[in-house]
Chimera marker file (.cmm) of the C-alpha trace (Angstrom):
<marker_set name="trace">
<marker id="1" x="73.483" y="5.597" z="-46.095" r="1" g="1" b="0" radius="0.5"/>
<marker id="2" x="76.647" y="4.458" z="-44.475" r="1" g="1" b="0" radius="0.5"/>
<marker id="3" x="76.531" y="3.282" z="-40.828" r="1" g="1" b="0" radius="0.5"/>
<marker id="4" x="78.954" y="3.999" z="-38.048" r="1" g="1" b="0" radius="0.5"/>
<marker id="5" x="80.527" y="0.526" z="-38.621" r="1" g="1" b="0" radius="0.5"/>
<marker id="6" x="80.919" y="1.199" z="-42.307" r="1" g="1" b="0" radius="0.5"/>
<marker id="7" x="82.712" y="4.441" z="-41.451" r="1" g="1" b="0" radius="0.5"/>
<marker id="8" x="85.106" y="2.634" z="-39.085" r="1" g="1" b="0" radius="0.5"/>
<marker id="9" x="85.856" y="-0.105" z="-41.655" r="1" g="1" b="0" radius="0.5"/>
<marker id="10" x="86.620" y="2.513" z="-44.315" r="1" g="1" b="0" radius="0.5"/>
<marker id="11" x="88.706" y="4.468" z="-41.952" r="1" g="1" b="0" radius="0.5"/>
<marker id="12" x="90.964" y="1.540" z="-40.868" r="1" g="1" b="0" radius="0.5"/>
<marker id="13" x="90.261" y="-1.766" z="-42.590" r="1" g="1" b="0" radius="0.5"/>
<marker id="14" x="90.760" y="-4.783" z="-40.306" r="1" g="1" b="0" radius="0.5"/>
<marker id="15" x="91.089" y="-2.938" z="-37.106" r="1" g="1" b="0" radius="0.5"/>
<marker id="16" x="90.771" y="-5.452" z="-34.337" r="1" g="1" b="0" radius="0.5"/>
<marker id="17" x="91.041" y="-5.245" z="-30.637" r="1" g="1" b="0" radius="0.5"/>
<marker id="18" x="91.230" y="-1.995" z="-28.549" r="1" g="1" b="0" radius="0.5"/>
<marker id="19" x="93.995" y="-0.475" z="-30.599" r="1" g="1" b="0" radius="0.5"/>
<marker id="20" x="93.389" y="0.993" z="-33.925" r="1" g="1" b="0" radius="0.5"/>
<marker id="21" x="89.735" y="1.788" z="-33.357" r="1" g="1" b="0" radius="0.5"/>
<marker id="22" x="88.466" y="5.251" z="-34.252" r="1" g="1" b="0" radius="0.5"/>
<marker id="23" x="85.653" y="7.560" z="-33.057" r="1" g="1" b="0" radius="0.5"/>
<marker id="24" x="84.229" y="10.446" z="-34.925" r="1" g="1" b="0" radius="0.5"/>
<marker id="25" x="82.849" y="13.429" z="-32.873" r="1" g="1" b="0" radius="0.5"/>
<marker id="26" x="80.868" y="16.180" z="-34.418" r="1" g="1" b="0" radius="0.5"/>
<marker id="27" x="80.146" y="19.209" z="-32.237" r="1" g="1" b="0" radius="0.5"/>
<marker id="28" x="76.465" y="20.225" z="-32.214" r="1" g="1" b="0" radius="0.5"/>
<marker id="29" x="77.271" y="23.315" z="-30.138" r="1" g="1" b="0" radius="0.5"/>
<marker id="30" x="80.170" y="25.638" z="-29.423" r="1" g="1" b="0" radius="0.5"/>
<marker id="31" x="82.550" y="24.610" z="-26.772" r="1" g="1" b="0" radius="0.5"/>
<marker id="32" x="82.361" y="20.762" z="-26.809" r="1" g="1" b="0" radius="0.5"/>
<marker id="33" x="85.257" y="19.346" z="-24.955" r="1" g="1" b="0" radius="0.5"/>
<marker id="34" x="86.995" y="16.011" z="-25.618" r="1" g="1" b="0" radius="0.5"/>
<marker id="35" x="89.558" y="14.477" z="-23.217" r="1" g="1" b="0" radius="0.5"/>
<marker id="36" x="91.776" y="11.456" z="-23.944" r="1" g="1" b="0" radius="0.5"/>
<marker id="37" x="92.166" y="9.299" z="-20.748" r="1" g="1" b="0" radius="0.5"/>
<marker id="38" x="95.219" y="7.183" z="-20.181" r="1" g="1" b="0" radius="0.5"/>
<marker id="39" x="95.477" y="3.375" z="-19.650" r="1" g="1" b="0" radius="0.5"/>
<marker id="40" x="97.287" y="1.969" z="-16.668" r="1" g="1" b="0" radius="0.5"/>
<marker id="41" x="97.202" y="2.049" z="-12.843" r="1" g="1" b="0" radius="0.5"/>
<marker id="42" x="95.802" y="5.468" z="-12.714" r="1" g="1" b="0" radius="0.5"/>
<marker id="43" x="93.381" y="7.031" z="-15.193" r="1" g="1" b="0" radius="0.5"/>
<marker id="44" x="94.482" y="10.590" z="-16.204" r="1" g="1" b="0" radius="0.5"/>
<marker id="45" x="93.608" y="13.076" z="-18.795" r="1" g="1" b="0" radius="0.5"/>
<marker id="46" x="96.545" y="13.315" z="-21.292" r="1" g="1" b="0" radius="0.5"/>
<marker id="47" x="94.986" y="15.430" z="-24.050" r="1" g="1" b="0" radius="0.5"/>
<marker id="48" x="92.046" y="17.674" z="-24.692" r="1" g="1" b="0" radius="0.5"/>
<marker id="49" x="90.424" y="19.318" z="-27.705" r="1" g="1" b="0" radius="0.5"/>
<marker id="50" x="87.736" y="21.982" z="-27.886" r="1" g="1" b="0" radius="0.5"/>
<marker id="51" x="85.355" y="21.979" z="-30.859" r="1" g="1" b="0" radius="0.5"/>
<marker id="52" x="82.900" y="24.597" z="-32.049" r="1" g="1" b="0" radius="0.5"/>
<marker id="53" x="79.539" y="23.767" z="-33.675" r="1" g="1" b="0" radius="0.5"/>
<marker id="54" x="79.970" y="21.908" z="-36.893" r="1" g="1" b="0" radius="0.5"/>
<marker id="55" x="83.590" y="20.840" z="-36.249" r="1" g="1" b="0" radius="0.5"/>
<marker id="56" x="84.529" y="17.309" z="-36.555" r="1" g="1" b="0" radius="0.5"/>
<marker id="57" x="87.353" y="15.323" z="-34.819" r="1" g="1" b="0" radius="0.5"/>
<marker id="58" x="88.457" y="11.834" z="-35.853" r="1" g="1" b="0" radius="0.5"/>
<marker id="59" x="90.306" y="10.165" z="-33.023" r="1" g="1" b="0" radius="0.5"/>
<marker id="60" x="92.076" y="6.884" z="-32.585" r="1" g="1" b="0" radius="0.5"/>
<marker id="61" x="92.510" y="4.732" z="-29.550" r="1" g="1" b="0" radius="0.5"/>
<marker id="62" x="96.257" y="3.969" z="-28.929" r="1" g="1" b="0" radius="0.5"/>
<marker id="63" x="98.447" y="2.165" z="-26.321" r="1" g="1" b="0" radius="0.5"/>
<marker id="64" x="98.273" y="5.383" z="-24.339" r="1" g="1" b="0" radius="0.5"/>
<marker id="65" x="94.498" y="6.229" z="-24.878" r="1" g="1" b="0" radius="0.5"/>
<marker id="66" x="92.118" y="3.876" z="-23.225" r="1" g="1" b="0" radius="0.5"/>
<marker id="67" x="88.984" y="6.056" z="-23.121" r="1" g="1" b="0" radius="0.5"/>
<marker id="68" x="87.562" y="9.410" z="-24.360" r="1" g="1" b="0" radius="0.5"/>
<marker id="69" x="85.336" y="11.828" z="-22.333" r="1" g="1" b="0" radius="0.5"/>
<marker id="70" x="82.999" y="14.142" z="-24.334" r="1" g="1" b="0" radius="0.5"/>
<marker id="71" x="81.415" y="17.099" z="-22.543" r="1" g="1" b="0" radius="0.5"/>
<marker id="72" x="78.705" y="19.035" z="-24.379" r="1" g="1" b="0" radius="0.5"/>
<marker id="73" x="76.247" y="18.325" z="-27.080" r="1" g="1" b="0" radius="0.5"/>
<marker id="74" x="77.899" y="16.140" z="-29.806" r="1" g="1" b="0" radius="0.5"/>
<marker id="75" x="77.180" y="13.364" z="-32.218" r="1" g="1" b="0" radius="0.5"/>
<marker id="76" x="79.640" y="10.458" z="-31.590" r="1" g="1" b="0" radius="0.5"/>
<marker id="77" x="80.143" y="7.642" z="-34.182" r="1" g="1" b="0" radius="0.5"/>
<marker id="78" x="81.988" y="4.420" z="-33.186" r="1" g="1" b="0" radius="0.5"/>
<marker id="79" x="82.222" y="1.007" z="-34.661" r="1" g="1" b="0" radius="0.5"/>
<marker id="80" x="79.522" y="-0.202" z="-32.193" r="1" g="1" b="0" radius="0.5"/>
<marker id="81" x="76.976" y="2.564" z="-33.009" r="1" g="1" b="0" radius="0.5"/>
<marker id="82" x="75.979" y="6.177" z="-32.757" r="1" g="1" b="0" radius="0.5"/>
<marker id="83" x="75.193" y="8.308" z="-29.645" r="1" g="1" b="0" radius="0.5"/>
<marker id="84" x="74.395" y="11.914" z="-28.984" r="1" g="1" b="0" radius="0.5"/>
<marker id="85" x="75.935" y="13.377" z="-25.786" r="1" g="1" b="0" radius="0.5"/>
<marker id="86" x="74.344" y="16.194" z="-23.896" r="1" g="1" b="0" radius="0.5"/>
<marker id="87" x="70.643" y="15.278" z="-24.746" r="1" g="1" b="0" radius="0.5"/>
<marker id="88" x="68.097" y="16.134" z="-22.058" r="1" g="1" b="0" radius="0.5"/>
<link id1="1" id2="2" r="1" g="1" b="0" radius="0.2"/>
<link id1="2" id2="3" r="1" g="1" b="0" radius="0.2"/>
<link id1="3" id2="4" r="1" g="1" b="0" radius="0.2"/>
<link id1="4" id2="5" r="1" g="1" b="0" radius="0.2"/>
<link id1="5" id2="6" r="1" g="1" b="0" radius="0.2"/>
<link id1="6" id2="7" r="1" g="1" b="0" radius="0.2"/>
<link id1="7" id2="8" r="1" g="1" b="0" radius="0.2"/>
<link id1="8" id2="9" r="1" g="1" b="0" radius="0.2"/>
<link id1="9" id2="10" r="1" g="1" b="0" radius="0.2"/>
<link id1="10" id2="11" r="1" g="1" b="0" radius="0.2"/>
<link id1="11" id2="12" r="1" g="1" b="0" radius="0.2"/>
<link id1="12" id2="13" r="1" g="1" b="0" radius="0.2"/>
<link id1="13" id2="14" r="1" g="1" b="0" radius="0.2"/>
<link id1="14" id2="15" r="1" g="1" b="0" radius="0.2"/>
<link id1="15" id2="16" r="1" g="1" b="0" radius="0.2"/>
<link id1="16" id2="17" r="1" g="1" b="0" radius="0.2"/>
<link id1="17" id2="18" r="1" g="1" b="0" radius="0.2"/>
<link id1="18" id2="19" r="1" g="1" b="0" radius="0.2"/>
<link id1="19" id2="20" r="1" g="1" b="0" radius="0.2"/>
<link id1="20" id2="21" r="1" g="1" b="0" radius="0.2"/>
<link id1="21" id2="22" r="1" g="1" b="0" radius="0.2"/>
<link id1="22" id2="23" r="1" g="1" b="0" radius="0.2"/>
<link id1="23" id2="24" r="1" g="1" b="0" radius="0.2"/>
<link id1="24" id2="25" r="1" g="1" b="0" radius="0.2"/>
<link id1="25" id2="26" r="1" g="1" b="0" radius="0.2"/>
<link id1="26" id2="27" r="1" g="1" b="0" radius="0.2"/>
<link id1="27" id2="28" r="1" g="1" b="0" radius="0.2"/>
<link id1="28" id2="29" r="1" g="1" b="0" radius="0.2"/>
<link id1="29" id2="30" r="1" g="1" b="0" radius="0.2"/>
<link id1="30" id2="31" r="1" g="1" b="0" radius="0.2"/>
<link id1="31" id2="32" r="1" g="1" b="0" radius="0.2"/>
<link id1="32" id2="33" r="1" g="1" b="0" radius="0.2"/>
<link id1="33" id2="34" r="1" g="1" b="0" radius="0.2"/>
<link id1="34" id2="35" r="1" g="1" b="0" radius="0.2"/>
<link id1="35" id2="36" r="1" g="1" b="0" radius="0.2"/>
<link id1="36" id2="37" r="1" g="1" b="0" radius="0.2"/>
<link id1="37" id2="38" r="1" g="1" b="0" radius="0.2"/>
<link id1="38" id2="39" r="1" g="1" b="0" radius="0.2"/>
<link id1="39" id2="40" r="1" g="1" b="0" radius="0.2"/>
<link id1="40" id2="41" r="1" g="1" b="0" radius="0.2"/>
<link id1="41" id2="42" r="1" g="1" b="0" radius="0.2"/>
<link id1="42" id2="43" r="1" g="1" b="0" radius="0.2"/>
<link id1="43" id2="44" r="1" g="1" b="0" radius="0.2"/>
<link id1="44" id2="45" r="1" g="1" b="0" radius="0.2"/>
<link id1="45" id2="46" r="1" g="1" b="0" radius="0.2"/>
<link id1="46" id2="47" r="1" g="1" b="0" radius="0.2"/>
<link id1="47" id2="48" r="1" g="1" b="0" radius="0.2"/>
<link id1="48" id2="49" r="1" g="1" b="0" radius="0.2"/>
<link id1="49" id2="50" r="1" g="1" b="0" radius="0.2"/>
<link id1="50" id2="51" r="1" g="1" b="0" radius="0.2"/>
<link id1="51" id2="52" r="1" g="1" b="0" radius="0.2"/>
<link id1="52" id2="53" r="1" g="1" b="0" radius="0.2"/>
<link id1="53" id2="54" r="1" g="1" b="0" radius="0.2"/>
<link id1="54" id2="55" r="1" g="1" b="0" radius="0.2"/>
<link id1="55" id2="56" r="1" g="1" b="0" radius="0.2"/>
<link id1="56" id2="57" r="1" g="1" b="0" radius="0.2"/>
<link id1="57" id2="58" r="1" g="1" b="0" radius="0.2"/>
<link id1="58" id2="59" r="1" g="1" b="0" radius="0.2"/>
<link id1="59" id2="60" r="1" g="1" b="0" radius="0.2"/>
<link id1="60" id2="61" r="1" g="1" b="0" radius="0.2"/>
<link id1="61" id2="62" r="1" g="1" b="0" radius="0.2"/>
<link id1="62" id2="63" r="1" g="1" b="0" radius="0.2"/>
<link id1="63" id2="64" r="1" g="1" b="0" radius="0.2"/>
<link id1="64" id2="65" r="1" g="1" b="0" radius="0.2"/>
<link id1="65" id2="66" r="1" g="1" b="0" radius="0.2"/>
<link id1="66" id2="67" r="1" g="1" b="0" radius="0.2"/>
<link id1="67" id2="68" r="1" g="1" b="0" radius="0.2"/>
<link id1="68" id2="69" r="1" g="1" b="0" radius="0.2"/>
<link id1="69" id2="70" r="1" g="1" b="0" radius="0.2"/>
<link id1="70" id2="71" r="1" g="1" b="0" radius="0.2"/>
<link id1="71" id2="72" r="1" g="1" b="0" radius="0.2"/>
<link id1="72" id2="73" r="1" g="1" b="0" radius="0.2"/>
<link id1="73" id2="74" r="1" g="1" b="0" radius="0.2"/>
<link id1="74" id2="75" r="1" g="1" b="0" radius="0.2"/>
<link id1="75" id2="76" r="1" g="1" b="0" radius="0.2"/>
<link id1="76" id2="77" r="1" g="1" b="0" radius="0.2"/>
<link id1="77" id2="78" r="1" g="1" b="0" radius="0.2"/>
<link id1="78" id2="79" r="1" g="1" b="0" radius="0.2"/>
<link id1="79" id2="80" r="1" g="1" b="0" radius="0.2"/>
<link id1="80" id2="81" r="1" g="1" b="0" radius="0.2"/>
<link id1="81" id2="82" r="1" g="1" b="0" radius="0.2"/>
<link id1="82" id2="83" r="1" g="1" b="0" radius="0.2"/>
<link id1="83" id2="84" r="1" g="1" b="0" radius="0.2"/>
<link id1="84" id2="85" r="1" g="1" b="0" radius="0.2"/>
<link id1="85" id2="86" r="1" g="1" b="0" radius="0.2"/>
<link id1="86" id2="87" r="1" g="1" b="0" radius="0.2"/>
<link id1="87" id2="88" r="1" g="1" b="0" radius="0.2"/>
</marker_set>
């Protein structure tokens, strides 16, 4: 079974530093919201997506995107591991 790190290496071989890194988000319920947050002096939301159960989004950190916020129950894979949001 592939790990999150394997998935990241396959998606973008040799990605180093904060740019070029990917996350994979799979919605575990309808209405999961993802927000891309900016870099710089003030953190602002610059993009949002809504996913329904079973939908998957692959997102990349860029010069503009410093962080991503996930609201709702979702499985999130990164090069540093796996986390499930919205667990009680």
